[in-house]
N, C-alpha and C positions, 0 to 999 in steps of 0.2 A: 504494500500500500504506500502511496506517495506521502511525503511529509505534509504536503498541503492538505490532503484529505484528513489526516489525523488532527491537524490544527483546527480545521473547520469543525470536525466532529466535537472536539473539546469545547470550542466556543459555543456551539449549538447546545451542547449538554449543559453548559453553565447557564445559558439563557433559560433553558427549560427548567433547570433546578431553581433558578431565581423566581420564575413565575410560580412554580409549585409552592415554594416557601412563602411567597407573597399571598397566595390564595389560602394557605394554611393559617397564616397569621391573621388574615382578615376574618376567617371563620372563627378562630379562637376569640378575637375581639368581639365579634357578633354574639357569640355564646355568652361571654362574660357580661356584655351589656344587657342581654336578655335576663340573665340570672340576677343582675343588680335590679333591674326593673321589677322583676317578680318579687324579690325580697322587699323592695320599697312598697310595693302594692300590699303585700301581706302585713307589713308594719302599719301602713295607713289604715287597713281594714281593722286591725287589732285596736288601734287608737280610736276608731269611730264607734266601736261597740261600747255600749254603756256598762 
């Protein structure tokens, strides 16, 4: 295999890995945000009950 193909493959792999990492981080942030909203809602409901 030519050197150029190996370099291109490594570059593309890095780009794909970065996209995957970015997607995973976004998903983790979304889940954390939803969890926080859920906890806030539960706390508010508990405060509203007499």
